[in-house]
PDB file of N, CA, C and O in Angstrom:
ATOM      1  N   MET A   1     103.557 100.599  93.467  1.00  0.00           N
ATOM      2  CA  MET A   1     102.789 101.443  92.555  1.00  0.00           C
ATOM      3  C   MET A   1     102.106 102.467  93.046  1.00  0.00           C
ATOM      4  O   MET A   1     101.434 102.296  94.063  1.00  0.00           O
ATOM      5  N   ASP A   2     102.153 103.637  92.450  1.00  0.00           N
ATOM      6  CA  ASP A   2     101.587 104.773  92.786  1.00  0.00           C
ATOM      7  C   ASP A   2     100.236 105.350  92.095  1.00  0.00           C
ATOM      8  O   ASP A   2     100.214 105.722  90.922  1.00  0.00           O
ATOM      9  N   THR A   3      99.187 105.378  92.905  1.00  0.00           N
ATOM     10  CA  THR A   3      97.897 105.718  91.950  1.00  0.00           C
ATOM     11  C   THR A   3      97.368 107.082  92.960  1.00  0.00           C
ATOM     12  O   THR A   3      96.185 107.251  93.257  1.00  0.00           O
ATOM     13  N   GLY A   4      98.289 107.827  93.326  1.00  0.00           N
ATOM     14  CA  GLY A   4      97.808 109.229  93.992  1.00  0.00           C
ATOM     15  C   GLY A   4      97.402 110.420  93.040  1.00  0.00           C
ATOM     16  O   GLY A   4      96.849 111.443  93.444  1.00  0.00           O
ATOM     17  N   SER A   5      97.749 110.161  91.708  1.00  0.00           N
ATOM     18  CA  SER A   5      97.229 111.140  90.852  1.00  0.00           C
ATOM     19  C   SER A   5      96.512 110.579  89.563  1.00  0.00           C
ATOM     20  O   SER A   5      96.098 109.420  89.606  1.00  0.00           O
ATOM     21  N   SER A   6      96.373 111.188  88.638  1.00  0.00           N
ATOM     22  CA  SER A   6      95.904 110.801  87.532  1.00  0.00           C
ATOM     23  C   SER A   6      96.757 109.909  86.836  1.00  0.00           C
ATOM     24  O   SER A   6      96.193 109.295  85.931  1.00  0.00           O
ATOM     25  N   LEU A   7      97.938 109.672  87.002  1.00  0.00           N
ATOM     26  CA  LEU A   7      98.893 108.747  86.398  1.00  0.00           C
ATOM     27  C   LEU A   7      99.053 107.602  87.377  1.00  0.00           C
ATOM     28  O   LEU A   7      98.979 107.750  88.597  1.00  0.00           O
ATOM     29  N   THR A   8      99.298 106.351  86.712  1.00  0.00           N
ATOM     30  CA  THR A   8      99.759 105.178  87.603  1.00  0.00           C
ATOM     31  C   THR A   8     101.053 104.752  87.173  1.00  0.00           C
ATOM     32  O   THR A   8     101.302 104.466  86.002  1.00  0.00           O
ATOM     33  N   TRP A   9     101.912 104.703  88.145  1.00  0.00           N
ATOM     34  CA  TRP A   9     103.434 104.585  87.821  1.00  0.00           C
ATOM     35  C   TRP A   9     103.856 103.054  88.512  1.00  0.00           C
ATOM     36  O   TRP A   9     103.340 102.600  89.533  1.00  0.00           O
ATOM     37  N   VAL A  10     104.721 102.510  87.850  1.00  0.00           N
ATOM     38  CA  VAL A  10     105.230 101.275  88.348  1.00  0.00           C
ATOM     39  C   VAL A  10     106.610 101.413  88.695  1.00  0.00           C
ATOM     40  O   VAL A  10     107.374 101.713  87.777  1.00  0.00           O
ATOM     41  N   LYS A  11     107.065 101.257  89.815  1.00  0.00           N
ATOM     42  CA  LYS A  11     108.375 101.438  90.266  1.00  0.00           C
ATOM     43  C   LYS A  11     109.649 101.293  89.208  1.00  0.00           C
ATOM     44  O   LYS A  11     109.725 100.215  88.618  1.00  0.00           O
ATOM     45  N   CYS A  12     110.437 102.085  88.987  1.00  0.00           N
ATOM     46  CA  CYS A  12     111.356 101.686  88.172  1.00  0.00           C
ATOM     47  C   CYS A  12     112.906 101.887  88.503  1.00  0.00           C
ATOM     48  O   CYS A  12     113.793 101.169  88.043  1.00  0.00           O
ATOM     49  N   LEU A  13     113.109 102.984  89.382  1.00  0.00           N
ATOM     50  CA  LEU A  13     114.391 103.310  90.042  1.00  0.00           C
ATOM     51  C   LEU A  13     114.818 102.039  91.089  1.00  0.00           C
ATOM     52  O   LEU A  13     113.943 101.678  91.876  1.00  0.00           O
ATOM     53  N   PRO A  14     115.849 101.499  91.115  1.00  0.00           N
ATOM     54  CA  PRO A  14     117.020 102.092  90.529  1.00  0.00           C
ATOM     55  C   PRO A  14     117.427 101.142  89.255  1.00  0.00           C
ATOM     56  O   PRO A  14     118.631 101.012  89.037  1.00  0.00           O
ATOM     57  N   CYS A  15     116.560 100.523  88.468  1.00  0.00           N
ATOM     58  CA  CYS A  15     116.694  99.800  87.405  1.00  0.00           C
ATOM     59  C   CYS A  15     117.436 100.697  86.268  1.00  0.00           C
ATOM     60  O   CYS A  15     117.040 101.852  86.110  1.00  0.00           O
ATOM     61  N   SER A  16     118.506 100.194  85.468  1.00  0.00           N
ATOM     62  CA  SER A  16     118.983 100.893  84.469  1.00  0.00           C
ATOM     63  C   SER A  16     119.342  99.976  83.233  1.00  0.00           C
ATOM     64  O   SER A  16     120.060  99.010  83.491  1.00  0.00           O
ATOM     65  N   PRO A  17     119.005 100.121  82.150  1.00  0.00           N
ATOM     66  CA  PRO A  17     118.107 101.149  81.909  1.00  0.00           C
ATOM     67  C   PRO A  17     116.480 100.564  81.739  1.00  0.00           C
ATOM     68  O   PRO A  17     116.195  99.565  81.079  1.00  0.00           O
ATOM     69  N   CYS A  18     115.670 101.263  82.348  1.00  0.00           N
ATOM     70  CA  CYS A  18     114.186 100.858  82.309  1.00  0.00           C
ATOM     71  C   CYS A  18     113.607 101.536  81.470  1.00  0.00           C
ATOM     72  O   CYS A  18     112.783 100.840  80.875  1.00  0.00           O
ATOM     73  N   THR A  19     113.631 102.592  81.113  1.00  0.00           N
ATOM     74  CA  THR A  19     113.013 103.524  80.040  1.00  0.00           C
ATOM     75  C   THR A  19     113.880 104.377  79.291  1.00  0.00           C
ATOM     76  O   THR A  19     114.523 105.287  79.814  1.00  0.00           O
ATOM     77  N   PRO A  20     113.914 104.049  77.857  1.00  0.00           N
ATOM     78  CA  PRO A  20     114.692 105.177  77.144  1.00  0.00           C
ATOM     79  C   PRO A  20     114.234 106.475  77.005  1.00  0.00           C
ATOM     80  O   PRO A  20     113.044 106.715  77.213  1.00  0.00           O
ATOM     81  N   GLY A  21     115.106 107.456  76.643  1.00  0.00           N
ATOM     82  CA  GLY A  21     114.591 108.709  76.402  1.00  0.00           C
ATOM     83  C   GLY A  21     114.069 109.561  77.665  1.00  0.00           C
ATOM     84  O   GLY A  21     114.426 109.220  78.793  1.00  0.00           O
ATOM     85  N   GLY A  22     113.322 110.539  77.500  1.00  0.00           N
ATOM     86  CA  GLY A  22     113.074 111.402  78.467  1.00  0.00           C
ATOM     87  C   GLY A  22     111.558 111.963  78.404  1.00  0.00           C
ATOM     88  O   GLY A  22     110.837 111.455  77.545  1.00  0.00           O
ATOM     89  N   GLY A  23     111.060 112.871  79.160  1.00  0.00           N
ATOM     90  CA  GLY A  23     109.986 113.583  79.261  1.00  0.00           C
ATOM     91  C   GLY A  23     108.946 112.756  80.114  1.00  0.00           C
ATOM     92  O   GLY A  23     109.195 111.603  80.467  1.00  0.00           O
ATOM     93  N   ALA A  24     107.877 113.342  80.397  1.00  0.00           N
ATOM     94  CA  ALA A  24     106.868 112.869  81.550  1.00  0.00           C
ATOM     95  C   ALA A  24     106.477 111.479  80.964  1.00  0.00           C
ATOM     96  O   ALA A  24     106.318 110.664  81.873  1.00  0.00           O
ATOM     97  N   ALA A  25     106.315 111.062  79.963  1.00  0.00           N
ATOM     98  CA  ALA A  25     105.643 109.873  79.401  1.00  0.00           C
ATOM     99  C   ALA A  25     106.714 108.595  79.953  1.00  0.00           C
ATOM    100  O   ALA A  25     106.320 107.503  80.363  1.00  0.00           O
ATOM    101  N   THR A  26     108.238 109.057  79.842  1.00  0.00           N
ATOM    102  CA  THR A  26     109.006 107.988  79.930  1.00  0.00           C
ATOM    103  C   THR A  26     110.118 108.210  81.320  1.00  0.00           C
ATOM    104  O   THR A  26     111.178 107.609  81.498  1.00  0.00           O
ATOM    105  N   ALA A  27     109.573 109.129  82.087  1.00  0.00           N
ATOM    106  CA  ALA A  27     110.368 109.571  83.167  1.00  0.00           C
ATOM    107  C   ALA A  27     110.504 108.489  84.264  1.00  0.00           C
ATOM    108  O   ALA A  27     109.517 107.917  84.726  1.00  0.00           O
ATOM    109  N   LEU A  28     111.723 108.244  84.647  1.00  0.00           N
ATOM    110  CA  LEU A  28     111.492 107.098  85.918  1.00  0.00           C
ATOM    111  C   LEU A  28     110.923 107.636  87.025  1.00  0.00           C
ATOM    112  O   LEU A  28     110.996 108.829  87.318  1.00  0.00           O
ATOM    113  N   PHE A  29     110.295 106.704  87.724  1.00  0.00           N
ATOM    114  CA  PHE A  29     109.350 107.070  88.983  1.00  0.00           C
ATOM    115  C   PHE A  29     110.258 106.737  90.274  1.00  0.00           C
ATOM    116  O   PHE A  29     110.758 105.624  90.440  1.00  0.00           O
ATOM    117  N   ASP A  30     110.406 107.727  91.098  1.00  0.00           N
ATOM    118  CA  ASP A  30     111.322 107.681  92.259  1.00  0.00           C
ATOM    119  C   ASP A  30     110.227 107.440  93.489  1.00  0.00           C
ATOM    120  O   ASP A  30     109.558 108.414  93.835  1.00  0.00           O
ATOM    121  N   PRO A  31     110.082 106.489  93.986  1.00  0.00           N
ATOM    122  CA  PRO A  31     109.156 106.367  95.157  1.00  0.00           C
ATOM    123  C   PRO A  31     109.440 107.124  96.314  1.00  0.00           C
ATOM    124  O   PRO A  31     108.554 107.334  97.142  1.00  0.00           O
ATOM    125  N   ALA A  32     110.750 107.615  96.473  1.00  0.00           N
ATOM    126  CA  ALA A  32     111.199 108.373  97.780  1.00  0.00           C
ATOM    127  C   ALA A  32     110.438 109.816  97.530  1.00  0.00           C
ATOM    128  O   ALA A  32     110.103 110.482  98.510  1.00  0.00           O
ATOM    129  N   LYS A  33     110.200 110.236  96.313  1.00  0.00           N
ATOM    130  CA  LYS A  33     109.521 111.564  96.012  1.00  0.00           C
ATOM    131  C   LYS A  33     107.978 111.580  96.122  1.00  0.00           C
ATOM    132  O   LYS A  33     107.362 112.643  96.208  1.00  0.00           O
ATOM    133  N   SER A  34     107.365 110.359  96.116  1.00  0.00           N
ATOM    134  CA  SER A  34     106.053 110.332  96.271  1.00  0.00           C
ATOM    135  C   SER A  34     105.400 110.230  97.476  1.00  0.00           C
ATOM    136  O   SER A  34     105.882 109.441  98.289  1.00  0.00           O
ATOM    137  N   LYS A  35     104.357 110.881  97.794  1.00  0.00           N
ATOM    138  CA  LYS A  35     103.465 110.831  99.114  1.00  0.00           C
ATOM    139  C   LYS A  35     102.440 109.690  99.054  1.00  0.00           C
ATOM    140  O   LYS A  35     101.764 109.465 100.058  1.00  0.00           O
ATOM    141  N   SER A  36     102.289 108.996  98.004  1.00  0.00           N
ATOM    142  CA  SER A  36     101.231 107.885  98.035  1.00  0.00           C
ATOM    143  C   SER A  36     101.713 106.646  97.640  1.00  0.00           C
ATOM    144  O   SER A  36     100.947 105.687  97.556  1.00  0.00           O
ATOM    145  N   TYR A  37     103.069 106.543  97.351  1.00  0.00           N
ATOM    146  CA  TYR A  37     103.593 105.208  96.843  1.00  0.00           C
ATOM    147  C   TYR A  37     103.544 104.284  98.013  1.00  0.00           C
ATOM    148  O   TYR A  37     103.667 104.648  99.182  1.00  0.00           O
ATOM    149  N   TYR A  38     103.331 102.910  97.555  1.00  0.00           N
ATOM    150  CA  TYR A  38     102.987 101.832  98.576  1.00  0.00           C
ATOM    151  C   TYR A  38     103.530 100.479  97.771  1.00  0.00           C
ATOM    152  O   TYR A  38     103.055 100.096  96.702  1.00  0.00           O
ATOM    153  N   ALA A  39     104.513  99.889  98.419  1.00  0.00           N
ATOM    154  CA  ALA A  39     104.910  98.630  97.964  1.00  0.00           C
ATOM    155  C   ALA A  39     103.958  97.564  97.991  1.00  0.00           C
ATOM    156  O   ALA A  39     103.391  97.333  99.059  1.00  0.00           O
ATOM    157  N   LEU A  40     103.656  96.771  96.818  1.00  0.00           N
ATOM    158  CA  LEU A  40     102.747  95.785  96.833  1.00  0.00           C
ATOM    159  C   LEU A  40     103.449  94.491  97.110  1.00  0.00           C
ATOM    160  O   LEU A  40     104.535  94.230  96.593  1.00  0.00           O
ATOM    161  N   PRO A  41     102.834  93.694  97.916  1.00  0.00           N
ATOM    162  CA  PRO A  41     103.580  92.269  98.127  1.00  0.00           C
ATOM    163  C   PRO A  41     103.677  91.304  97.105  1.00  0.00           C
ATOM    164  O   PRO A  41     102.762  91.136  96.299  1.00  0.00           O
ATOM    165  N   CYS A  42     104.683  90.687  97.085  1.00  0.00           N
ATOM    166  CA  CYS A  42     104.945  89.689  95.749  1.00  0.00           C
ATOM    167  C   CYS A  42     104.354  88.477  96.486  1.00  0.00           C
ATOM    168  O   CYS A  42     104.930  87.976  97.452  1.00  0.00           O
ATOM    169  N   THR A  43     103.295  88.062  96.047  1.00  0.00           N
ATOM    170  CA  THR A  43     102.629  86.600  96.413  1.00  0.00           C
ATOM    171  C   THR A  43     102.641  85.565  95.428  1.00  0.00           C
ATOM    172  O   THR A  43     102.372  84.418  95.786  1.00  0.00           O
ATOM    173  N   ASP A  44     102.918  85.814  94.229  1.00  0.00           N
ATOM    174  CA  ASP A  44     102.936  84.923  93.005  1.00  0.00           C
ATOM    175  C   ASP A  44     104.316  85.047  92.450  1.00  0.00           C
ATOM    176  O   ASP A  44     104.786  86.153  92.184  1.00  0.00           O
ATOM    177  N   ASP A  45     104.967  83.948  92.270  1.00  0.00           N
ATOM    178  CA  ASP A  45     106.129  83.717  91.690  1.00  0.00           C
ATOM    179  C   ASP A  45     106.273  84.110  90.048  1.00  0.00           C
ATOM    180  O   ASP A  45     107.330  84.293  89.443  1.00  0.00           O
ATOM    181  N   ASN A  46     104.946  84.181  89.528  1.00  0.00           N
ATOM    182  CA  ASN A  46     104.920  84.643  88.047  1.00  0.00           C
ATOM    183  C   ASN A  46     104.496  85.956  88.075  1.00  0.00           C
ATOM    184  O   ASN A  46     104.133  86.308  86.953  1.00  0.00           O
ATOM    185  N   ASP A  47     104.410  86.712  88.805  1.00  0.00           N
ATOM    186  CA  ASP A  47     103.924  88.110  88.869  1.00  0.00           C
ATOM    187  C   ASP A  47     104.969  89.017  88.313  1.00  0.00           C
ATOM    188  O   ASP A  47     106.144  88.715  88.522  1.00  0.00           O
ATOM    189  N   PHE A  48     104.694  90.065  87.646  1.00  0.00           N
ATOM    190  CA  PHE A  48     105.779  90.866  87.073  1.00  0.00           C
ATOM    191  C   PHE A  48     106.450  91.761  88.301  1.00  0.00           C
ATOM    192  O   PHE A  48     107.286  92.604  87.974  1.00  0.00           O
ATOM    193  N   PHE A  49     106.139  91.618  89.585  1.00  0.00           N
ATOM    194  CA  PHE A  49     106.609  92.571  90.428  1.00  0.00           C
ATOM    195  C   PHE A  49     107.920  92.138  90.910  1.00  0.00           C
ATOM    196  O   PHE A  49     108.705  92.892  91.486  1.00  0.00           O
ATOM    197  N   ASN A  50     108.157  90.772  90.632  1.00  0.00           N
ATOM    198  CA  ASN A  50     109.338  89.989  90.954  1.00  0.00           C
ATOM    199  C   ASN A  50     110.461  90.541  90.047  1.00  0.00           C
ATOM    200  O   ASN A  50     111.629  90.481  90.431  1.00  0.00           O
ATOM    201  N   ASP A  51     110.153  91.043  88.926  1.00  0.00           N
ATOM    202  CA  ASP A  51     111.168  91.601  88.009  1.00  0.00           C
ATOM    203  C   ASP A  51     110.891  92.755  87.234  1.00  0.00           C
ATOM    204  O   ASP A  51     110.933  92.720  86.004  1.00  0.00           O
ATOM    205  N   PRO A  52     110.557  93.969  88.000  1.00  0.00           N
ATOM    206  CA  PRO A  52     110.308  95.081  87.431  1.00  0.00           C
ATOM    207  C   PRO A  52     110.782  95.693  86.255  1.00  0.00           C
ATOM    208  O   PRO A  52     110.129  96.415  85.503  1.00  0.00           O
ATOM    209  N   CYS A  53     112.049  95.333  86.138  1.00  0.00           N
ATOM    210  CA  CYS A  53     112.985  95.826  85.058  1.00  0.00           C
ATOM    211  C   CYS A  53     112.696  95.069  83.572  1.00  0.00           C
ATOM    212  O   CYS A  53     113.224  95.404  82.512  1.00  0.00           O
ATOM    213  N   SER A  54     111.787  94.031  83.743  1.00  0.00           N
ATOM    214  CA  SER A  54     111.374  93.223  82.481  1.00  0.00           C
ATOM    215  C   SER A  54     110.213  94.040  81.867  1.00  0.00           C
ATOM    216  O   SER A  54     109.719  93.707  80.789  1.00  0.00           O
ATOM    217  N   LEU A  55     109.807  95.054  82.531  1.00  0.00           N
ATOM    218  CA  LEU A  55     108.474  95.781  81.898  1.00  0.00           C
ATOM    219  C   LEU A  55     108.950  96.692  80.681  1.00  0.00           C
ATOM    220  O   LEU A  55     110.130  97.036  80.606  1.00  0.00           O
ATOM    221  N   SER A  56     108.161  97.016  79.882  1.00  0.00           N
ATOM    222  CA  SER A  56     108.536  97.976  78.729  1.00  0.00           C
ATOM    223  C   SER A  56     107.534  98.755  78.330  1.00  0.00           C
ATOM    224  O   SER A  56     106.451  98.178  78.232  1.00  0.00           O
ATOM    225  N   LEU A  57     107.568 100.243  77.990  1.00  0.00           N
ATOM    226  CA  LEU A  57     106.560 101.062  77.430  1.00  0.00           C
ATOM    227  C   LEU A  57     106.283 100.661  76.223  1.00  0.00           C
ATOM    228  O   LEU A  57     107.178 100.370  75.429  1.00  0.00           O
ATOM    229  N   THR A  58     104.922 100.591  75.909  1.00  0.00           N
ATOM    230  CA  THR A  58     104.649 100.260  74.414  1.00  0.00           C
ATOM    231  C   THR A  58     103.784 101.617  73.903  1.00  0.00           C
ATOM    232  O   THR A  58     103.394 101.697  72.738  1.00  0.00           O
TER     233      THR A  58
END
């Protein structure tokens, strides 16, 4: 998760397809390009970090 700016991103690359379309609101986040990205540890088998591709934009 990256909270280094006014936007909060959840890692999506290399998932395909994670977000349809284009533009800033649906752009895929590339953690390699972030100076503040930090991988959160998965401590709960039921948390969404175990399957980040199951997330969707609403």
